[in-house]
NUDREN-780734 format. One record per atom (N, C-alpha, C): residue in three letters; x, z, y. Coordinates in pm, whole numbers, plus 32768, in hexadecimal, padded with zeros to 4 digits. Atoms other than C-alpha are relative to their C-alpha. Layout:
NUDREN-780734
ALAXZY/...
***
This chain:
NUDREN-780734
GLN7FD87FBF7F9E/GLN7B5F17198B20/GLN7FBF7FE38074/VAL802080467F85/VAL7AD7161E8BF6/VAL7F637FCC7FE3/GLN806F80317FEC/GLN797115E48C51/GLN7FCB7F8F8070/LEU802380897F98/LEU78E314858D00/LEU7F7B7FFF8012/VAL80877FDD7FC4/VAL77A314948D99/VAL7FF87F64807C/GLU8005806B7FBC/GLU773113188E12/GLU7F717FE78080/SER809980067FA3/SER761612C68F1C/SER80247F778032/GLY7FED80817F7D/GLY75B5119D8FF4/GLY7FB17F937F86/GLY802B80618046/GLY750C10C68EE2/GLY7F6F7FD1801F/GLY80B280177FE7/GLY73AD102C8EE4/GLY80157F508016/LEU804480828000/LEU73010EDE8F21/LEU802E7FC48079/VAL7FC5804D7F72/VAL73AA0DE99037/VAL7FD67F6A7FDE/GLN801B80888012/GLN73270C849060/GLN809C7F868017/VAL7F7F80688008/VAL74270B589035/VAL804F801A8084/GLY7FC2800E7F87/GLY75180B409154/GLY7FFB808E8045/GLY7FE87F6E7FA0/GLY74F50CB391C9/GLY805E805B7FE0/SER7FA17FAD8006/SER75B80DD191B8/SER7FF480947FCB/LEU800D7F888022/LEU76050F109104/LEU8058804E8007/ARG7F927F918015/ARG76D710439108/ARG802A80577FA2/LEU80277F978064/LEU773E110F8FF0/LEU805080378023/SER7FAF7FB87FD9/SER77DB123B8FF6/SER801480727F7E/CYS7FE47F9F8062/CYS788D13238F07/CYS806B80548018/ALA7F967F817FFD/ALA7906148C8F1B/ALA802D804B7F8F/ALA7F8D7F838089/ALA7A2A154D8E29/ALA7FFB80658030/SER7FEA7F427FF9/SER7A2516BB8DFD/SER805680207F8E/GLY7FB77FE18077/GLY7AE317738D2C/GLY80A3800E8029/THR7F917FFE7FD8/THR7C69176D8CF8/THR80227F478015/ILE7FD3808F7FB0/ILE7CD116398DD9/ILE80A97FED8003/PHE7F727FFD7FEF/PHE7E4015D58DB3/PHE80237FA1806A/ARG7FEA80457F92/ARG7EDF15388EF4/ARG801C7F7C7FBE/LEU7FE18070802A/LEU7F4C13FE8E36/LEU7F987FC97FA1/ASN8052802E8034/ASN7E1A13508DA7/ASN7FB67F848029/THR802880618022/THR7D5F120E8D6F/THR7F6280178011/MET80B07FDB8003/MET7BC7120F8DD5/MET7FBC7F5D800B/GLY802E80897FDD/GLY7B0310CE8DC5/GLY7F597FDE7FAB/TRP807180198029/TRP79BC102A8D62/TRP80057F957FA3/TYR800B80748057/TYR795F0F7B8C27/TYR7F5A801D8000/ARG80757FE8802D/ARG78120EFF8BB5/ARG7FC97FB57F63/GLN801B804580AE/GLN77480E838A71/GLN7F647FFD7FFF/ALA808680528012/ALA761D0D898A5C/ALA7FD780117F93/PRO803580178086/PRO75360D918939/PRO80557F8F7F93/GLY7FA1808D8067/GLY76080CD187FF/GLY80738000801F/LYS7F71802C7FE8/LYS77490CDC88D0/LYS805980817FF2/GLN7F7B7F807FE5/GLN78890DBB88CF/GLN800B80278079/ARG7FF67FCC7F92/ARG78B80EA589D2/ARG807F7FA88042/GLU7F8F80697FF0/GLU79B50DD48AB7/GLU8014805580A6/LEU7FB67FF07F99/LEU7A800E2A8BD8/LEU7FCC7FCF8093/VAL801D80457F78/VAL79EE0DFB8D45/VAL8090802E8091/ALA7F9780027F9F/ALA7B200EC28E27/ALA7FFE808C8004/ASP7FBA7F777FDB/ASP7BF30FF08E33/ASP80577FE88053/ILE7FB980117F5F/ILE7CDE10788F2A/ILE804D809D7FC5/THR7FC47F848021/THR7DE711858EE4/THR802580378062/SER7FFB7F887F83/SER7E4612C98FA2/SER804F7FB58077/GLY7FAA802F7F91/GLY7F3F12029062/GLY7FBC7F908052/GLY805B80877FBF/GLY7E1A10DF90CF/GLY80357F947FD3/ILE7FDF809B8035/ILE7E8E0FD7901F/ILE7F917FDB7FAC/SER807B800F802B/SER7D380F1E8FB0/SER80147F797FAD/ASN801B805B8046/ASN7CF60E358EAD/ASN7F827FDE7FF6/TYR8098802A801F/TYR7BBD0D3C8E67/TYR800B7FA27FA1/ALA8023806C8061/ALA7B220C618D6D/ALA7FE77F828045/ASP802A80667FBE/ASP7B040B128DC0/ASP7F547FF88013/SER807780017FFF/SER79910B4C8DA9/SER7FDD80418095/GLY80427F8A7F95/GLY796B0C488EE4/GLY807A7FC2807E/LYS7F8B7FFE7FAB/LYS7AAE0BA48FAD/LYS7FA77F998075/GLY803480507F94/GLY7A380B429113/GLY7F7580278038/ARG80727FDB7FF0/ARG78E60BEF90E8/ARG7FFF80B38000/PHE80047F5C8011/PHE79420D67908C/PHE808C8037802B/THR7F7D7FB37FC4/THR7A370E609123/THR7FE280A37FDD/ILE7FF57F5C804C/ILE7A9A0FB49076/ILE803B803A8073/SER7FBC7FA87FBD/SER7B1310C39139/SER801880747FD3/ARG80027FB48019/ARG7B7012179117/ARG802A8067808F/ASP7FF77FB17F97/ASP7B76136D91E4/ASP8049808E7FA7/ASN7FD97FC08069/ASN7C7A143B911A/ASN7FFF80A48013/ALA80387F667FCA/ALA7C1A158A91E6/ALA7F7080227FB0/LYS807C7FD1803B/LYS7AC21582915F/LYS80167FC17F62/ASN7FDA8032809A/ASN7B2D14D59002/ASN7F8E7FA27FED/THR808F80808015/THR7A2E13BD9043/THR80477F868004/VAL7FE680818011/VAL7A2E12548FED/VAL7F947FCC800F/LEU805C805F7FF8/LEU795D11559085/LEU801D7F627FDD/LEU800680707FFB/LEU78E30FFF9047/LEU7FA17FBF8027/GLN808280557F8B/GLN78420F149149/GLN7FD97F9A7FD1/MET8038807C8049/MET77A50E1190A9/MET7FB67FB3805F/ASN806180787F93/ASN77320CED918A/ASN7FDD7F737FC0/SER803C806A802D/SER76A20BAE9135/SER7FF47FD57F62/VAL800F7FE7808D/VAL76210C0D8FEA/VAL7FB77F927FDC/LYS805780588058/LYS75A00B378ED2/LYS7FEA801E7FB5/PRO80377FB8807F/PRO74D50B598DBE/PRO805E800E7F98/GLU7FAF7FFE8067/GLU75FC0B3F8CD8/GLU805780AA8020/ASP7FA67F6B7FFF/ASP766A0C988D6B/ASP7FAD804F7FE0/THR803D7F9F802B/THR75600D458CCA/THR802D80397FA6/ALA7FB77FAB8084/ALA75C50E558BEB/ALA80258083802D/VAL7FE27F7D7FE7/VAL76280FB38BC1/VAL808D8013801B/TYR7F867FE47FDC/TYR773110228C91/TYR805080807FFF/PHE7FE47FA5800A/PHE781C110D8C3B/PHE8080804B802D/CYS7F777FD07FB0/CYS793C11E88CEF/CYS805B80337F75/LYS7F897FC4805F/LYS7A6B122A8C33/LYS8079802A8048/TYR7F887FAB7FAB/TYR7B93131A8C7C/TYR8088800E7F79/GLU7F8780008057/GLU7CEB12F98BC1/GLU80608049802B/ARG7FB37FA77FBD/ARG7DF913F48BF9/ARG80677F937FCD/THR7F8F8053801F/THR7F4313158C20/THR8079805A7FF8/PHE7F5F7FB87FFC/PHE8044144C8C0E/PHE7FF980677F91/LEU7FFA7F8C804F/LEU80A115098AE8/LEU7FC47F887F94/ARG802880608066/ARG7FD3149D899F/ARG7F6580018034/PRO8070803E7FDE/PRO7EB913AC89E4/PRO7F6B803E7FD7/GLU809B7FCF8022/GLU7D50143B8A0F/GLU7F987FB38041/VAL806880317FC1/VAL7C2713508A58/VAL7F80804F8014/TYR80897FCE7FE9/TYR7AC613C68ACB/TYR7FA57FA68020/TRP806880347FBF/TRP7981132A8B06/TRP7F83805A801F/GLY80727FDF7FD4/GLY7850135A8BC1/GLY7FA47F9E7FC8/GLN808D80058051/GLN76E613408B3A/GLN7FBF7F7F8016/GLY803F806C7FC6/GLY76A912118BDF/GLY7FA67FF5806F/THR80857FEA7F95/THR75B411818D05/THR7FE77F597FF2/GLN804280A47FEB/GLN74DD10478CDF/GLN7FFA7FC48077/VAL8039807E7FAD/VAL74E00F0C8DAD/VAL7FDC7FB77FCC/THR803880948020/THR74070E0A8DAF/THR7FD97FA5806C/VAL8032806B7F92/VAL73EB0CDE8E89/VAL7F937F987FDC/SER808480628015/SER72A10C128E98/SER802B7FBE8046/SER7FF580767FDA/SER727F0ACB8EAF/SER7F867FCB806A/
***
């Protein structure tokens, strides 16, 4: 019932900035959490940051102080501003939607590649 489309990935130099965008469409419930996860080759998918429909954000230690997550509820969009990127930020970044009302439902985007060059 929910489709997620990510955009904004690409190649960026060490220390540079990048902004990822995720647009959700379909049956969007008012109470939900949206976020960004990433997966590097040979590693598990890990949380980058997420944010509730009430605006409460949560960051993994890897991005604290460098990344900022925000959302526009009217547009059902979540953004991830990535500053001071590092080579270890290289990964496929996935958008996640989780309904936090009634029975839990989780949806994933197809992912967008972020590559940080040294």
